[in-house]
All heavy atoms as an XYZ file, in Angstrom:
699
protein
N     186.183     93.957    148.755
C     187.049     94.642    149.674
C     187.493     93.661    150.766
O     186.703     92.913    151.298
C     186.295     95.830    150.284
C     187.096     96.556    151.322
S     186.184     97.901    152.120
C     186.382     99.150    150.897
N     188.746     93.682    151.099
C     189.321     92.803    152.121
C     189.087     93.405    153.505
O     189.198     94.613    153.691
C     190.835     92.615    151.868
C     191.493     91.839    152.986
C     191.080     91.942    150.537
N     188.768     92.559    154.485
C     188.580     93.021    155.858
C     189.922     93.495    156.410
O     190.889     92.736    156.452
C     188.004     91.905    156.727
S     187.814     92.379    158.468
N     189.967     94.740    156.843
C     191.198     95.301    157.391
C     191.526     94.788    158.777
O     192.639     94.968    159.267
N     190.577     94.120    159.419
C     190.795     93.615    160.771
C     191.340     92.198    160.782
O     192.306     91.906    161.459
C     189.479     93.672    161.575
O     188.991     95.007    161.545
C     189.695     93.242    163.006
N     190.693     91.309    160.007
C     191.102     89.898    160.054
C     191.708     89.402    158.740
O     192.214     88.291    158.687
C     189.910     89.017    160.442
S     188.667     88.836    159.154
N     191.622     90.203    157.666
C     192.201     89.802    156.392
C     191.309     88.912    155.547
O     191.733     88.421    154.507
N     190.068     88.682    155.980
C     189.124     87.869    155.197
C     188.984     88.473    153.809
O     189.018     89.689    153.629
C     187.778     87.815    155.914
C     186.819     86.859    155.295
N     185.923     87.248    154.338
C     186.626     85.534    155.485
C     185.196     86.202    153.970
N     185.613     85.147    154.660
N     188.804     87.633    152.807
C     188.815     88.092    151.419
C     187.637     88.969    151.028
O     187.698     89.686    150.038
C     188.871     86.890    150.475
O     187.716     86.081    150.657
N     186.554     88.958    151.803
C     185.393     89.762    151.439
C     184.792     90.385    152.681
O     184.480     89.693    153.654
C     184.350     88.883    150.742
C     183.155     89.656    150.233
C     183.270     90.500    149.145
C     181.929     89.551    150.867
C     182.182     91.212    148.681
C     180.835     90.256    150.406
C     180.968     91.087    149.313
O     179.890     91.797    148.858
N     184.637     91.704    152.671
C     184.060     92.402    153.812
C     182.740     93.051    153.406
O     182.675     93.790    152.439
C     185.009     93.483    154.317
C     184.493     94.216    155.528
C     185.438     95.309    155.975
O     185.932     96.068    155.135
O     185.676     95.398    157.181
N     181.692     92.724    154.145
C     180.395     93.376    153.978
C     179.812     93.577    155.369
O     180.444     93.265    156.375
C     179.462     92.568    153.070
C     179.182     91.183    153.614
O     179.413     90.888    154.783
N     178.689     90.312    152.764
N     178.588     94.089    155.461
C     178.002     94.390    156.761
C     177.838     93.139    157.622
O     178.061     93.175    158.821
C     176.676     95.171    156.607
C     176.237     95.751    157.952
C     175.590     94.295    156.032
C     177.106     96.847    158.451
N     177.466     92.013    157.012
C     177.340     90.768    157.780
C     178.679     90.309    158.315
O     178.773     89.809    159.435
C     176.699     89.673    156.938
C     175.220     89.837    156.656
C     174.721     88.693    155.787
C     174.422     89.921    157.930
N     179.720     90.476    157.522
C     181.049     90.092    157.993
C     181.442     90.952    159.195
O     181.911     90.431    160.211
C     182.088     90.232    156.882
C     183.470     89.902    157.347
N     183.889     88.610    157.546
C     184.503     90.697    157.704
C     185.138     88.617    157.983
N     185.528     89.876    158.090
N     181.218     92.252    159.097
C     181.598     93.160    160.177
C     180.809     92.878    161.447
O     181.359     92.875    162.535
C     181.406     94.626    159.733
C     181.576     95.585    160.904
C     182.385     94.968    158.626
N     179.507     92.635    161.317
C     178.662     92.457    162.490
C     178.632     91.042    163.038
O     178.401     90.842    164.220
C     177.223     92.887    162.174
C     177.031     94.360    161.917
C     175.602     94.633    161.506
C     177.421     95.185    163.125
N     178.850     90.036    162.186
C     178.628     88.665    162.627
C     179.790     87.723    162.368
O     180.122     86.895    163.204
C     177.378     88.127    161.933
C     176.989     86.751    162.362
C     175.934     86.174    161.484
N     176.503     85.901    160.171
C     175.808     85.471    159.134
N     174.525     85.285    159.231
N     176.390     85.231    157.991
N     180.429     87.806    161.214
C     181.360     86.766    160.796
C     182.825     87.018    161.138
O     183.583     86.074    161.283
C     181.228     86.533    159.288
C     179.835     86.045    158.912
O     179.184     85.411    159.759
O     179.410     86.314    157.783
N     183.240     88.257    161.236
C     184.638     88.567    161.548
C     184.934     88.117    162.977
O     184.279     88.542    163.925
C     184.905     90.060    161.397
S     186.610     90.521    161.783
N     185.922     87.259    163.131
C     186.234     86.721    164.460
C     186.624     87.824    165.436
O     186.212     87.808    166.592
C     187.355     85.689    164.368
C     186.920     84.406    163.708
C     188.053     83.415    163.646
C     187.596     82.151    162.943
N     188.655     81.169    162.843
N     187.387     88.772    164.985
C     187.819     89.843    165.881
C     186.661     90.758    166.245
O     186.508     91.160    167.396
C     188.973     90.611    165.257
C     190.206     89.732    165.072
S     191.605     90.616    164.424
C     192.233     91.312    165.919
N     185.809     91.076    165.277
C     184.637     91.917    165.560
C     183.683     91.198    166.504
O     183.125     91.810    167.418
C     183.928     92.288    164.262
N     183.505     89.893    166.303
C     182.623     89.112    167.172
C     183.120     89.140    168.614
O     182.328     89.269    169.545
C     182.532     87.675    166.672
C     181.482     86.866    167.403
C     181.362     85.449    166.885
N     181.415     85.365    165.447
C     182.003     84.385    164.768
N     182.560     83.390    165.413
N     182.015     84.380    163.460
N     184.431     89.043    168.811
C     184.980     89.110    170.164
C     184.700     90.459    170.807
O     184.349     90.533    171.984
C     186.484     88.846    170.137
C     186.842     87.404    169.840
C     188.340     87.200    169.756
O     189.105     88.019    170.309
O     188.752     86.213    169.117
N     184.813     91.525    170.033
C     184.538     92.868    170.557
C     183.061     93.005    170.899
O     182.705     93.491    171.967
C     184.977     93.944    169.544
C     186.504     93.941    169.436
C     184.453     95.319    169.949
C     187.047     94.747    168.283
N     182.164     92.553    169.988
C     180.725     92.613    170.255
C     180.385     91.834    171.515
O     179.587     92.283    172.333
C     179.918     92.059    169.083
C     179.739     93.017    167.963
C     180.205     92.878    166.688
C     179.044     94.269    167.984
N     179.846     93.962    165.935
C     179.133     94.822    166.692
C     178.355     94.966    168.965
C     178.561     96.046    166.370
C     177.786     96.185    168.642
C     177.894     96.706    167.361
N     180.971     90.655    171.679
C     180.649     89.827    172.836
C     181.151     90.450    174.137
O     180.584     90.224    175.187
C     181.193     88.411    172.670
C     180.453     87.612    171.617
S     178.667     87.547    171.870
C     178.558     86.544    173.331
N     182.219     91.225    174.066
C     182.689     91.929    175.252
C     181.775     93.104    175.578
O     181.506     93.387    176.741
C     184.113     92.420    175.064
C     185.131     91.317    175.079
C     186.528     91.814    174.802
O     186.785     93.017    174.774
N     187.450     90.901    174.579
N     181.285     93.784    174.548
C     180.408     94.926    174.755
C     179.008     94.503    175.147
O     178.466     94.955    176.153
C     180.338     95.788    173.484
C     181.606     96.504    173.077
C     181.415     97.193    171.738
C     181.998     97.522    174.143
N     178.390     93.663    174.331
C     177.009     93.233    174.551
C     176.879     91.777    174.146
O     176.631     91.476    172.987
C     176.025     94.084    173.740
C     176.191     95.558    174.065
C     174.588     93.633    173.990
C     175.403     96.462    173.196
N     177.071     90.863    175.075
C     176.884     89.449    174.741
C     175.412     89.202    174.387
O     174.541     89.370    175.227
C     177.271     88.719    176.019
C     178.021     89.710    176.848
C     177.500     91.049    176.443
N     175.156     88.867    173.147
C     173.785     88.636    172.691
C     173.701     87.311    171.974
O     174.703     86.731    171.569
C     173.307     89.733    171.733
O     174.133     89.736    170.579
C     173.336     91.097    172.385
N     172.480     86.865    171.797
C     172.256     85.648    171.037
C     170.864     85.715    170.444
O     169.973     86.349    170.992
C     172.382     84.419    171.935
C     172.511     83.136    171.142
O     172.772     83.208    169.924
O     172.343     82.071    171.729
N     170.717     85.080    169.313
C     169.408     84.955    168.701
C     169.161     83.493    168.417
O     170.085     82.726    168.186
N     167.918     83.107    168.442
C     167.570     81.719    168.208
C     166.296     81.656    167.385
O     165.373     82.433    167.597
C     167.357     81.023    169.555
O     167.001     79.684    169.362
N     166.267     80.720    166.431
C     165.095     80.527    165.584
C     164.722     79.056    165.618
O     165.560     78.191    165.385
C     165.364     80.971    164.127
C     164.180     80.644    163.237
C     165.699     82.446    164.060
N     163.461     78.766    165.929
C     162.970     77.394    165.878
C     162.728     77.047    164.415
O     161.902     77.665    163.745
C     161.684     77.251    166.697
C     161.188     75.834    166.788
C     159.987     75.745    167.700
C     159.505     74.308    167.777
N     158.300     74.214    168.600
N     163.444     76.065    163.916
C     163.456     75.745    162.491
C     162.068     75.407    161.928
O     161.721     75.832    160.839
C     164.421     74.596    162.216
C     164.528     74.238    160.764
N     165.148     75.060    159.860
C     164.074     73.160    160.081
C     165.064     74.494    158.666
N     164.432     73.348    158.769
N     161.262     74.677    162.672
C     159.976     74.201    162.152
C     159.023     75.335    161.793
O     158.306     75.266    160.803
C     159.315     73.271    163.164
N     159.004     76.395    162.578
C     158.054     77.472    162.314
C     158.692     78.854    162.224
O     157.996     79.839    162.112
C     156.958     77.483    163.387
C     157.517     77.566    164.776
O     158.658     77.962    164.974
N     156.726     77.173    165.751
N     159.987     78.941    162.288
C     160.792     80.170    162.226
C     160.426     81.195    163.298
O     160.622     82.377    163.119
C     160.768     80.831    160.826
O     159.444     81.271    160.516
C     161.299     79.907    159.754
N     159.881     80.740    164.445
C     159.664     81.651    165.561
C     161.019     81.982    166.175
O     161.827     81.090    166.425
C     158.753     81.045    166.611
C     157.318     80.913    166.172
C     156.483     79.986    166.752
C     156.779     81.718    165.179
C     155.158     79.861    166.368
C     155.468     81.608    164.779
C     154.660     80.681    165.376
O     153.360     80.560    164.994
N     161.240     83.249    166.439
C     162.568     83.680    166.875
C     162.514     84.489    168.157
O     161.525     85.148    168.454
C     163.213     84.513    165.777
N     163.628     84.441    168.893
C     163.829     85.261    170.077
C     165.239     85.836    170.026
O     166.112     85.306    169.347
C     163.640     84.466    171.386
C     162.218     83.990    171.530
C     164.611     83.310    171.472
N     165.439     86.927    170.732
C     166.762     87.519    170.869
C     166.933     87.898    172.326
O     165.963     88.201    173.020
C     166.911     88.744    169.980
N     168.159     87.895    172.785
C     168.416     88.271    174.168
C     169.882     88.540    174.392
O     170.709     88.326    173.508
N     170.193     89.022    175.556
C     171.585     89.295    175.878
C     171.717     89.789    177.302
O     170.754     89.835    178.061
N     172.936     90.155    177.645
C     173.234     90.690    178.963
C     174.140     91.897    178.803
O     174.865     92.027    177.819
C     173.903     89.648    179.883
C     175.210     89.138    179.266
C     172.976     88.502    180.171
C     176.018     88.271    180.195
N     174.068     92.794    179.760
C     174.993     93.922    179.824
C     175.836     93.762    181.073
O     175.321     93.465    182.148
C     174.231     95.249    179.869
C     173.400     95.597    178.642
C     172.665     96.907    178.873
C     174.258     95.684    177.405
N     177.140     93.961    180.920
C     178.078     93.872    182.034
C     178.892     95.156    182.099
O     179.071     95.824    181.095
C     179.034     92.696    181.843
C     178.361     91.350    181.812
C     179.416     90.268    181.556
N     178.815     88.984    181.364
C     178.697     88.060    182.311
N     179.168     88.302    183.514
N     178.131     86.907    182.058
N     179.410     95.460    183.272
C     180.272     96.628    183.392
C     181.692     96.268    182.960
O     181.956     95.137    182.519
C     180.218     97.225    184.796
C     180.848     96.346    185.860
O     181.497     95.331    185.531
O     180.682     96.669    187.049
N     182.600     97.226    183.070
C     183.975     97.012    182.613
C     184.713     95.923    183.383
O     185.708     95.397    182.917
C     184.766     98.332    182.649
C     185.002     98.889    184.028
C     183.860     99.767    184.525
O     182.776     99.765    183.986
N     184.122    100.517    185.591
N     184.201     95.547    184.563
C     184.809     94.477    185.345
C     184.137     93.132    185.104
O     184.494     92.146    185.716
C     184.757     94.824    186.832
C     185.582     96.038    187.190
C     185.476     96.351    188.652
C     186.283     97.601    188.979
N     186.129     97.983    190.375
N     183.130     93.111    184.226
C     182.424     91.876    183.928
C     181.268     91.579    184.859
O     180.684     90.500    184.799
N     180.924     92.534    185.719
C     179.812     92.346    186.648
C     178.498     92.535    185.903
O     178.316     93.510    185.181
C     179.911     93.331    187.835
C     178.710     93.219    188.752
C     181.200     93.095    188.601
N     177.559     91.603    186.128
C     176.270     91.629    185.466
C     175.498     92.877    185.858
O     175.373     93.209    187.029
C     175.482     90.380    185.855
C     174.159     90.237    185.198
C     173.901     89.623    184.022
C     172.889     90.687    185.691
N     172.558     89.671    183.740
C     171.913     90.324    184.751
C     172.483     91.371    186.827
C     170.561     90.616    184.917
C     171.150     91.671    186.992
C     170.205     91.282    186.038
N     174.959     93.607    184.842
C     174.127     94.779    185.098
C     172.658     94.472    184.857
O     171.812     94.816    185.669
C     174.552     95.949    184.209
C     175.965     96.477    184.411
C     176.307     97.495    183.344
C     176.117     97.068    185.806
N     172.346     93.855    183.731
C     170.971     93.499    183.411
C     170.946     92.521    182.253
O     171.900     92.374    181.518
C     170.122     94.734    183.083
C     170.512     95.562    181.865
C     169.705     95.157    180.656
C     170.274     97.021    182.176
N     169.825     91.849    182.128
C     169.603     90.928    181.023
C     168.329     91.311    180.288
O     167.487     92.033    180.833
N     168.194     90.864    179.055
C     167.007     91.187    178.279
C     166.691     90.067    177.297
O     167.582     89.330    176.876
C     167.174     92.512    177.524
C     168.314     92.507    176.535
C     168.095     92.187    175.202
C     169.599     92.829    176.937
C     169.142     92.185    174.295
C     170.652     92.828    176.031
C     170.416     92.502    174.700
N     165.425     89.940    176.983
C     164.974     89.004    175.947
C     163.813     89.653    175.209
O     163.137     90.553    175.735
C     164.489     87.662    176.533
O     163.400     87.910    177.412
C     165.605     86.925    177.240
N     163.580     89.178    173.989
C     162.453     89.679    173.206
C     162.019     88.617    172.218
O     162.841     88.012    171.543
C     162.846     90.941    172.454
C     161.696     91.494    171.610
C     161.915     92.926    171.185
N     162.987     93.094    170.251
C     162.849     93.620    169.032
N     161.665     94.019    168.613
N     163.881     93.769    168.255
N     160.716     88.398    172.156
C     160.132     87.513    171.159
C     160.005     88.295    169.864
O     159.501     89.418    169.852
C     158.764     87.010    171.633
C     158.031     86.221    170.583
C     158.449     84.959    170.222
C     156.926     86.759    169.949
C     157.779     84.226    169.252
C     156.244     86.040    168.981
C     156.677     84.783    168.635
O     156.018     84.074    167.683
N     160.443     87.706    168.750
C     160.470     88.413    167.477
C     159.433     87.934    166.473
O     159.231     88.569    165.448
C     161.867     88.294    166.842
C     163.018     88.826    167.691
C     164.338     88.451    167.062
C     162.895     90.324    167.861
N     158.810     86.800    166.724
C     157.876     86.258    165.734
C     158.629     85.467    164.675
O     159.631     84.821    164.966
N     158.185     85.547    163.448
C     158.817     84.812    162.343
C     159.933     85.643    161.734
O     159.701     86.769    161.293
C     157.799     84.485    161.260
C     156.755     83.509    161.731
O     156.820     83.005    162.840
N     155.786     83.238    160.889
N     161.127     85.091    161.696
C     162.246     85.767    161.031
C     163.404     84.791    160.862
O     163.371     83.673    161.343
C     162.671     87.018    161.780
S     163.477     86.748    163.350
N     164.421     85.238    160.191
C     165.634     84.458    159.953
C     166.590     84.633    161.132
O     166.497     85.589    161.896
C     166.318     84.919    158.665
C     165.463     84.745    157.418
C     165.279     83.288    157.057
O     166.220     82.501    157.252
O     164.185     82.940    156.586
N     167.564     83.740    161.234
C     168.527     83.775    162.329
C     169.337     85.072    162.323
O     169.581     85.662    163.373
C     169.457     82.529    162.335
C     170.329     82.499    163.581
C     170.315     82.479    161.098
C     169.600     82.248    164.845
N     169.721     85.563    161.152
C     170.502     86.808    161.105
C     169.694     87.965    161.671
O     170.214     88.832    162.359
C     171.018     87.114    159.676
C     171.921     88.355    159.677
C     169.875     87.308    158.707
C     173.184     88.207    160.465
N     168.380     87.970    161.420
C     167.523     89.023    161.964
C     167.492     88.966    163.485
O     167.549     90.004    164.156
C     166.096     88.902    161.418
C     166.033     89.052    159.917
O     166.742     89.913    159.374
O     165.269     88.295    159.281
N     167.402     87.755    164.040
C     167.357     87.632    165.496
C     168.689     88.035    166.123
O     168.718     88.682    167.166
C     166.944     86.226    165.922
O     167.896     85.274    165.549
N     169.794     87.683    165.489
C     171.106     88.070    166.003
C     171.257     89.593    166.000
O     171.695     90.192    166.978
C     172.227     87.437    165.156
C     172.279     85.926    165.218
C     172.960     85.397    166.453
O     173.582     86.187    167.192
O     172.884     84.187    166.693
N     170.899     90.215    164.885
C     171.030     91.667    164.777
C     170.066     92.393    165.701
O     170.413     93.445    166.257
C     170.846     92.107    163.329
C     171.939     91.651    162.371
C     171.589     92.032    160.935
C     173.298     92.219    162.759
N     168.876     91.847    165.904
C     167.934     92.452    166.864
C     168.501     92.408    168.275
O     168.315     93.352    169.049
C     166.588     91.750    166.806
S     165.568     92.257    165.422
N     169.175     91.334    168.625
C     169.805     91.250    169.942
C     170.855     92.326    170.129
O     170.929     92.975    171.174
N     171.659     92.555    169.103
C     172.681     93.611    169.164
C     172.014     94.974    169.269
O     172.367     95.800    170.113
C     173.614     93.542    167.942
C     174.462     92.267    167.994
C     174.507     94.781    167.870
C     175.232     91.983    166.723
N     171.033     95.220    168.411
C     170.336     96.506    168.422
C     169.653     96.755    169.765
O     169.765     97.849    170.335
C     169.311     96.567    167.291
C     168.510     97.858    167.199
C     169.414     99.047    166.939
C     167.460     97.736    166.101
N     168.939     95.761    170.288
C     168.274     95.918    171.584
C     169.280     96.230    172.685
O     169.051     97.103    173.522
C     167.493     94.659    171.957
C     166.225     94.479    171.147
O     165.830     95.409    170.415
O     165.627     93.391    171.251
N     170.393     95.510    172.688
C     171.421     95.739    173.704
C     172.005     97.132    173.626
O     172.181     97.812    174.651
N     172.293     97.589    172.419
C     172.819     98.948    172.255
C     171.796     99.987    172.682
O     172.143    100.981    173.325
C     173.238     99.180    170.799
C     174.480     98.436    170.334
C     174.663     98.595    168.834
C     175.712     98.936    171.073
N     170.523     99.774    172.333
C     169.480    100.734    172.700
C     169.289    100.799    174.214
O     169.166    101.878    174.785
C     168.153    100.368    172.030
C     167.073    101.417    172.205
C     167.437    102.731    171.551
O     167.724    102.771    170.370
N     167.442    103.805    172.318
N     169.290     99.652    174.869
C     169.160     99.625    176.324
C     170.349    100.340    176.984
O     170.176    101.142    177.895
C     169.025     98.178    176.839
C     167.677     97.598    176.407
C     169.190     98.119    178.361
C     167.577     96.093    176.586
N     171.553    100.051    176.504
C     172.752    100.696    177.055
C     172.688    102.207    176.865
O     172.981    102.973    177.776
C     174.002    100.122    176.406
N     172.264    102.643    175.691
C     172.148    104.074    175.401
C     171.084    104.716    176.304
O     171.324    105.772    176.904
C     171.805    104.281    173.927
C     171.616    105.717    173.557
C     172.705    106.536    173.356
C     170.342    106.243    173.388
C     172.546    107.860    173.030
C     170.167    107.576    173.055
C     171.280    108.397    172.867
N     169.906    104.086    176.385
C     168.807    104.625    177.193
C     169.180    104.765    178.680
O     168.707    105.662    179.354
C     167.559    103.755    177.079
C     166.905    103.833    175.710
O     167.256    104.733    174.915
O     166.048    102.963    175.416
N     170.047    103.882    179.152
C     170.434    103.908    180.568
C     171.717    104.707    180.810
O     172.209    104.769    181.927
C     170.594    102.500    181.092
C     169.243    101.781    181.037
C     169.242    100.560    181.820
N     167.919     99.953    181.753
C     167.411     99.252    182.716
N     168.093     99.022    183.800
N     166.219     98.716    182.571
N     172.254    105.285    179.744
C     173.421    106.149    179.882
C     174.744    105.436    180.070
O     175.694    106.015    180.603
N     174.846    104.181    179.638
C     176.109    103.437    179.773
C     177.081    103.860    178.688
O     176.831    103.949    177.573
C     175.878    101.934    179.694
C     175.047    101.374    180.823
C     174.027    100.487    180.584
C     175.296    101.756    182.131
C     173.262     99.958    181.613
C     174.539    101.235    183.169
C     173.515    100.342    182.907
């Protein structure tokens, strides 16, 4: 299936959440997150920030994830950010 947003030849969940340039821009505006994995031992962390509609910083978050792949840390950052925003009524 072709991505209806950017026209990429293949659309799957990873493309929608991580690889689509337009989706990535939207995610970064909503919840700027990042994940990092230390290659030698695959220890990972995820974190991000929440901003209001004017770009003013509201809060930041980080979480140690243990051993995982980079895609897991990236998605955990998104999930954590969405959960925090939901819990705080944003």
